[in-house]
N, CA and C atoms as an extended XYZ file, in Angstrom:
339
Properties=species:S:1:pos:R:3:atomname:S:1:resname:S:1:resid:I:1 pbc="F F F"
N       159.489      -40.083       15.980 N   MET     1
C       159.641      -40.482       17.371 CA  MET     1
C       161.109      -40.454       17.767 C   MET     1
N       161.350      -40.112       19.002 N   LEU     2
C       162.699      -40.168       19.541 CA  LEU     2
C       163.001      -41.592       19.973 C   LEU     2
N       164.238      -42.023       19.781 N   SER     3
C       164.615      -43.354       20.233 CA  SER     3
C       164.666      -43.368       21.766 C   SER     3
N       164.647      -44.547       22.335 N   THR     4
C       164.627      -44.705       23.787 CA  THR     4
C       165.827      -44.034       24.437 C   THR     4
N       166.988      -44.139       23.813 N   GLN     5
C       168.193      -43.553       24.400 CA  GLN     5
C       168.178      -42.027       24.378 C   GLN     5
N       167.311      -41.424       23.563 N   ASN     6
C       167.236      -39.973       23.466 CA  ASN     6
C       166.071      -39.374       24.251 C   ASN     6
N       165.367      -40.190       25.026 N   ARG     7
C       164.237      -39.683       25.805 CA  ARG     7
C       164.641      -39.417       27.233 C   ARG     7
N       164.223      -38.292       27.737 N   LEU     8
C       164.418      -37.936       29.132 CA  LEU     8
C       163.136      -38.328       29.857 C   LEU     8
N       163.242      -39.190       30.860 N   ARG     9
C       162.034      -39.726       31.489 CA  ARG     9
C       161.934      -39.465       32.985 C   ARG     9
N       163.038      -39.438       33.671 N   SER    10
C       163.038      -39.343       35.125 CA  SER    10
C       162.635      -37.949       35.607 C   SER    10
N       161.766      -37.903       36.599 N   SER    11
C       161.355      -36.608       37.154 CA  SER    11
C       162.540      -35.902       37.812 C   SER    11
N       163.482      -36.664       38.348 N   LYS    12
C       164.686      -36.061       38.937 CA  LYS    12
C       165.520      -35.369       37.861 C   LYS    12
N       165.610      -36.002       36.679 N   ASP    13
C       166.347      -35.394       35.573 CA  ASP    13
C       165.662      -34.110       35.109 C   ASP    13
N       164.332      -34.150       34.980 N   PHE    14
C       163.583      -32.952       34.591 CA  PHE    14
C       163.837      -31.822       35.586 C   PHE    14
N       163.766      -32.133       36.877 N   ALA    15
C       163.964      -31.120       37.915 CA  ALA    15
C       165.377      -30.551       37.865 C   ALA    15
N       166.372      -31.418       37.722 N   ARG    16
C       167.765      -30.957       37.682 CA  ARG    16
C       168.012      -30.034       36.491 C   ARG    16
N       167.513      -30.415       35.325 N   VAL    17
C       167.749      -29.620       34.119 CA  VAL    17
C       167.012      -28.288       34.189 C   VAL    17
N       165.761      -28.280       34.640 N   THR    18
C       164.997      -27.025       34.677 CA  THR    18
C       165.493      -26.076       35.760 C   THR    18
N       166.095      -26.599       36.820 N   LYS    19
C       166.571      -25.735       37.898 CA  LYS    19
C       168.004      -25.252       37.689 C   LYS    19
N       168.852      -26.051       37.053 N   THR    20
C       170.269      -25.686       36.971 CA  THR    20
C       170.784      -25.524       35.542 C   THR    20
N       169.967      -25.804       34.545 N   GLY    21
C       170.428      -25.717       33.163 CA  GLY    21
C       170.388      -24.306       32.606 C   GLY    21
N       171.037      -24.123       31.465 N   HIS    22
C       170.964      -22.846       30.744 CA  HIS    22
C       169.581      -22.723       30.134 C   HIS    22
N       169.047      -21.503       30.082 N   ARG    23
C       167.676      -21.304       29.623 CA  ARG    23
C       167.645      -20.340       28.442 C   ARG    23
N       166.784      -20.678       27.472 N   ALA    24
C       166.509      -19.785       26.337 CA  ALA    24
C       164.998      -19.729       26.184 C   ALA    24
N       164.465      -18.525       25.966 N   THR    25
C       163.018      -18.321       25.950 CA  THR    25
C       162.564      -17.662       24.664 C   THR    25
N       161.410      -18.108       24.159 N   THR    26
C       160.719      -17.439       23.063 CA  THR    26
C       159.288      -17.182       23.541 C   THR    26
N       158.450      -16.695       22.647 N   ALA    27
C       157.065      -16.403       23.029 CA  ALA    27
C       156.303      -17.661       23.438 C   ALA    27
N       156.617      -18.797       22.843 N   SER    28
C       155.845      -20.004       23.140 CA  SER    28
C       156.673      -21.167       23.689 C   SER    28
N       157.994      -21.040       23.735 N   LEU    29
C       158.843      -22.128       24.219 CA  LEU    29
C       159.865      -21.619       25.230 C   LEU    29
N       160.175      -22.481       26.189 N   VAL    30
C       161.313      -22.266       27.081 CA  VAL    30
C       162.144      -23.530       26.994 C   VAL    30
N       163.429      -23.385       26.661 N   LEU    31
C       164.332      -24.521       26.571 CA  LEU    31
C       165.349      -24.452       27.696 C   LEU    31
N       165.592      -25.595       28.323 N   TYR    32
C       166.594      -25.720       29.370 CA  TYR    32
C       167.598      -26.755       28.886 C   TYR    32
N       168.883      -26.429       28.934 N   LEU    33
C       169.916      -27.344       28.467 CA  LEU    33
C       170.987      -27.458       29.531 C   LEU    33
N       171.287      -28.681       29.902 N   LYS    34
C       172.347      -28.945       30.879 CA  LYS    34
C       173.318      -29.924       30.248 C   LYS    34
N       174.604      -29.605       30.346 N   ASN    35
C       175.648      -30.446       29.800 CA  ASN    35
C       176.528      -30.907       30.946 C   ASN    35
N       176.729      -32.218       31.048 N   ASP    36
C       177.534      -32.785       32.125 CA  ASP    36
C       178.153      -34.075       31.616 C   ASP    36
N       179.433      -34.258       31.839 N   GLN    37
C       180.121      -35.461       31.357 CA  GLN    37
C       179.594      -36.737       32.011 C   GLN    37
N       178.881      -36.626       33.125 N   SER    38
C       178.320      -37.814       33.772 CA  SER    38
C       177.067      -38.324       33.055 C   SER    38
N       176.488      -37.503       32.161 N   PHE    39
C       175.326      -37.946       31.386 CA  PHE    39
C       175.789      -38.900       30.298 C   PHE    39
N       174.871      -39.690       29.784 N   GLN    40
C       175.208      -40.584       28.674 CA  GLN    40
C       175.622      -39.756       27.456 C   GLN    40
N       176.409      -40.333       26.538 N   PRO    41
C       176.906      -39.563       25.387 CA  PRO    41
C       175.804      -39.014       24.482 C   PRO    41
N       174.754      -39.782       24.267 N   GLU    42
C       173.670      -39.326       23.398 CA  GLU    42
C       172.842      -38.263       24.100 C   GLU    42
N       172.504      -37.156       23.416 N   PRO    43
C       171.651      -36.147       24.045 CA  PRO    43
C       170.264      -36.706       24.352 C   PRO    43
N       169.684      -36.237       25.452 N   GLN    44
C       168.345      -36.661       25.843 CA  GLN    44
C       167.423      -35.449       25.834 C   GLN    44
N       166.167      -35.688       25.419 N   ILE    45
C       165.188      -34.609       25.302 CA  ILE    45
C       163.915      -35.000       26.041 C   ILE    45
N       163.370      -34.041       26.802 N   GLY    46
C       162.101      -34.233       27.482 CA  GLY    46
C       161.169      -33.076       27.167 C   GLY    46
N       159.868      -33.329       27.229 N   LEU    47
C       158.861      -32.313       26.907 CA  LEU    47
C       157.953      -32.052       28.097 C   LEU    47
N       157.601      -30.776       28.267 N   ILE    48
C       156.588      -30.366       29.230 CA  ILE    48
C       155.629      -29.467       28.462 C   ILE    48
N       154.370      -29.903       28.327 N   VAL    49
C       153.383      -29.115       27.583 CA  VAL    49
C       152.320      -28.642       28.570 C   VAL    49
N       152.210      -27.343       28.726 N   SER    50
C       151.296      -26.717       29.683 CA  SER    50
C       149.836      -26.957       29.310 C   SER    50
N       148.991      -27.055       30.319 N   LYS    51
C       147.554      -27.191       30.078 CA  LYS    51
C       146.967      -25.932       29.460 C   LYS    51
N       147.710      -24.831       29.546 N   ALA    52
C       147.249      -23.581       28.938 CA  ALA    52
C       147.188      -23.687       27.412 C   ALA    52
N       147.872      -24.662       26.843 N   ILE    53
C       147.880      -24.874       25.400 CA  ILE    53
C       146.523      -25.376       24.921 C   ILE    53
N       145.877      -26.193       25.740 N   GLY    54
C       144.573      -26.725       25.353 CA  GLY    54
C       144.321      -28.061       26.023 C   GLY    54
N       143.328      -28.749       25.507 N   GLY    55
C       142.967      -30.049       26.048 CA  GLY    55
C       143.998      -31.113       25.718 C   GLY    55
N       143.711      -32.311       26.165 N   SER    56
C       144.630      -33.435       26.005 CA  SER    56
C       145.000      -33.694       24.546 C   SER    56
N       144.032      -33.667       23.675 N   VAL    57
C       144.286      -33.953       22.260 CA  VAL    57
C       145.236      -32.916       21.662 C   VAL    57
N       145.013      -31.663       21.972 N   ILE    58
C       145.872      -30.596       21.441 CA  ILE    58
C       147.273      -30.695       22.031 C   ILE    58
N       147.372      -30.935       23.342 N   ARG    59
C       148.691      -31.054       23.986 CA  ARG    59
C       149.480      -32.217       23.403 C   ARG    59
N       148.832      -33.342       23.178 N   HIS    60
C       149.539      -34.489       22.614 CA  HIS    60
C       149.926      -34.249       21.156 C   HIS    60
N       149.125      -33.529       20.436 N   SER    61
C       149.461      -33.170       19.057 CA  SER    61
C       150.703      -32.280       19.020 C   SER    61
N       150.751      -31.297       19.911 N   VAL    62
C       151.918      -30.419       20.007 CA  VAL    62
C       153.150      -31.231       20.398 C   VAL    62
N       153.000      -32.138       21.353 N   ALA    63
C       154.127      -32.967       21.782 CA  ALA    63
C       154.647      -33.828       20.634 C   ALA    63
N       153.757      -34.399       19.831 N   ARG    64
C       154.185      -35.215       18.685 CA  ARG    64
C       154.960      -34.375       17.679 C   ARG    64
N       154.457      -33.159       17.397 N   LYS    65
C       155.156      -32.268       16.465 CA  LYS    65
C       156.555      -31.935       16.967 C   LYS    65
N       156.657      -31.626       18.247 N   LEU    66
C       157.950      -31.264       18.816 CA  LEU    66
C       158.906      -32.459       18.877 C   LEU    66
N       158.391      -33.636       19.195 N   ARG    67
C       159.226      -34.839       19.203 CA  ARG    67
C       159.796      -35.109       17.822 C   ARG    67
N       158.941      -34.982       16.820 N   HIS    68
C       159.378      -35.210       15.447 CA  HIS    68
C       160.425      -34.169       15.036 C   HIS    68
N       160.176      -32.914       15.355 N   ALA    69
C       161.124      -31.847       15.007 CA  ALA    69
C       162.439      -32.009       15.762 C   ALA    69
N       162.371      -32.390       17.040 N   SER    70
C       163.592      -32.512       17.836 CA  SER    70
C       164.449      -33.687       17.374 C   SER    70
N       163.829      -34.704       16.825 N   ARG    71
C       164.608      -35.839       16.292 CA  ARG    71
C       165.524      -35.363       15.171 C   ARG    71
N       165.029      -34.488       14.318 N   ASN    72
C       165.830      -33.974       13.218 CA  ASN    72
C       166.896      -32.984       13.689 C   ASN    72
N       166.720      -32.436       14.897 N   LEU    73
C       167.655      -31.429       15.414 CA  LEU    73
C       168.674      -32.005       16.398 C   LEU    73
N       168.668      -33.322       16.611 N   LEU    74
C       169.610      -33.944       17.546 CA  LEU    74
C       171.074      -33.594       17.256 C   LEU    74
N       171.497      -33.494       15.983 N   PRO    75
C       172.904      -33.137       15.734 CA  PRO    75
C       173.295      -31.753       16.248 C   PRO    75
N       172.333      -30.865       16.468 N   LEU    76
C       172.639      -29.526       16.973 CA  LEU    76
C       172.884      -29.505       18.484 C   LEU    76
N       172.444      -30.544       19.164 N   ILE    77
C       172.548      -30.600       20.623 CA  ILE    77
C       173.889      -31.223       20.997 C   ILE    77
N       174.649      -30.581       21.895 N   PRO    78
C       175.954      -31.122       22.281 CA  PRO    78
C       175.844      -32.509       22.918 C   PRO    78
N       176.905      -33.293       22.775 N   GLN    79
C       176.971      -34.606       23.415 CA  GLN    79
C       176.936      -34.428       24.932 C   GLN    79
N       176.503      -35.446       25.666 N   HIS    80
C       176.406      -35.438       27.132 CA  HIS    80
C       175.475      -34.327       27.621 C   HIS    80
N       174.393      -34.082       26.900 N   SER    81
C       173.457      -33.017       27.268 CA  SER    81
C       172.062      -33.565       27.515 C   SER    81
N       171.331      -32.843       28.337 N   GLN    82
C       169.921      -33.108       28.545 CA  GLN    82
C       169.177      -31.812       28.251 C   GLN    82
N       168.107      -31.915       27.459 N   LEU    83
C       167.332      -30.760       27.022 CA  LEU    83
C       165.880      -30.959       27.422 C   LEU    83
N       165.297      -29.947       28.055 N   VAL    84
C       163.874      -29.970       28.379 CA  VAL    84
C       163.218      -28.842       27.591 C   VAL    84
N       162.155      -29.191       26.864 N   ILE    85
C       161.393      -28.226       26.084 CA  ILE    85
C       160.066      -28.012       26.806 C   ILE    85
N       159.841      -26.778       27.264 N   ARG    86
C       158.589      -26.440       27.946 CA  ARG    86
C       157.770      -25.568       26.996 C   ARG    86
N       156.555      -26.016       26.689 N   VAL    87
C       155.660      -25.256       25.808 CA  VAL    87
C       154.757      -24.413       26.696 C   VAL    87
N       154.825      -23.079       26.498 N   ILE    88
C       154.050      -22.188       27.359 CA  ILE    88
C       153.003      -21.385       26.598 C   ILE    88
N       153.032      -21.461       25.274 N   GLY    89
C       152.071      -20.707       24.483 CA  GLY    89
C       151.835      -21.355       23.130 C   GLY    89
N       150.753      -20.961       22.493 N   ALA    90
C       150.419      -21.503       21.176 CA  ALA    90
C       151.301      -20.853       20.116 C   ALA    90
N       151.615      -21.635       19.080 N   SER    91
C       152.438      -21.140       17.984 CA  SER    91
C       152.028      -21.853       16.706 C   SER    91
N       152.202      -21.196       15.591 N   GLU    92
C       151.930      -21.811       14.290 CA  GLU    92
C       153.133      -22.613       13.802 C   GLU    92
N       154.341      -22.253       14.264 N   ASP    93
C       155.556      -22.868       13.743 CA  ASP    93
C       156.461      -23.337       14.884 C   ASP    93
N       156.048      -24.370       15.614 N   TYR    94
C       156.885      -24.903       16.677 CA  TYR    94
C       158.237      -25.401       16.154 C   TYR    94
N       158.280      -26.167       15.047 N   PRO    95
C       159.586      -26.669       14.579 CA  PRO    95
C       160.588      -25.561       14.251 C   PRO    95
N       160.155      -24.503       13.579 N   GLY    96
C       161.053      -23.406       13.249 CA  GLY    96
C       161.542      -22.681       14.489 C   GLY    96
N       160.623      -22.452       15.401 N   GLU    97
C       160.972      -21.784       16.655 CA  GLU    97
C       161.929      -22.648       17.474 C   GLU    97
N       161.687      -23.960       17.467 N   LEU    98
C       162.542      -24.894       18.196 CA  LEU    98
C       163.957      -24.881       17.638 C   LEU    98
N       164.093      -24.892       16.317 N   GLN    99
C       165.422      -24.905       15.704 CA  GLN    99
C       166.198      -23.634       16.064 C   GLN    99
N       165.564      -22.489       15.976 N   GLN   100
C       166.237      -21.231       16.320 CA  GLN   100
C       166.663      -21.217       17.785 C   GLN   100
N       165.805      -21.706       18.660 N   THR   101
C       166.088      -21.670       20.089 CA  THR   101
C       167.180      -22.658       20.462 C   THR   101
N       167.174      -23.851       19.851 N   ILE   102
C       168.237      -24.832       20.126 CA  ILE   102
C       169.576      -24.275       19.674 C   ILE   102
N       169.606      -23.651       18.510 N   THR   103
C       170.847      -23.056       18.019 CA  THR   103
C       171.344      -21.989       18.985 C   THR   103
N       170.426      -21.159       19.484 N   LYS   104
C       170.781      -20.085       20.401 CA  LYS   104
C       171.323      -20.626       21.727 C   LYS   104
N       170.644      -21.611       22.291 N   ILE   105
C       171.066      -22.117       23.598 CA  ILE   105
C       172.339      -22.959       23.487 C   ILE   105
N       172.502      -23.698       22.396 N   ALA   106
C       173.718      -24.493       22.193 CA  ALA   106
C       174.930      -23.586       22.044 C   ALA   106
N       174.782      -22.479       21.325 N   SER   107
C       175.901      -21.548       21.172 CA  SER   107
C       176.212      -20.871       22.502 C   SER   107
N       175.187      -20.572       23.286 N   ARG   108
C       175.407      -19.980       24.610 CA  ARG   108
C       176.152      -20.948       25.509 C   ARG   108
N       175.800      -22.221       25.438 N   LEU   109
C       176.468      -23.238       26.245 CA  LEU   109
C       177.924      -23.369       25.820 C   LEU   109
N       178.179      -23.319       24.509 N   GLY   110
C       179.553      -23.382       24.017 CA  GLY   110
C       180.373      -22.202       24.490 C   GLY   110
N       179.764      -21.026       24.562 N   ALA   111
C       180.461      -19.822       25.021 CA  ALA   111
C       180.699      -19.850       26.514 C   ALA   111
N       179.837      -20.571       27.255 N   ALA   112
C       179.961      -20.619       28.711 CA  ALA   112
C       181.105      -21.527       29.159 C   ALA   112
N       181.530      -22.454       28.303 N   LYS   113
C       182.593      -23.399       28.686 CA  LYS   113
C       183.943      -22.770       28.722 C   LYS   113
């Protein structure tokens, strides 16, 4: 589980990050990352799991897997960042795909500064 300080909850935050953040895409995930000094120092992560993935039980199972994987990947996310993970397709290896995509988008953000 992600700690309370690492959870992105506000719909305004989700909208801001998905509309103005840097984006990285794979076959089953889209990651949006926004870095701003006005955000709290600890990175925050939010999840959006599409109904195309399956019913409620399957969507919540995918969300739990991603939450658990993202907790271990927090050190890869820059400070003062907000990350939204959108699941758009089924995958056998969400954690592996998530790690590769976070690395890719974090390096892109570092290059953009």
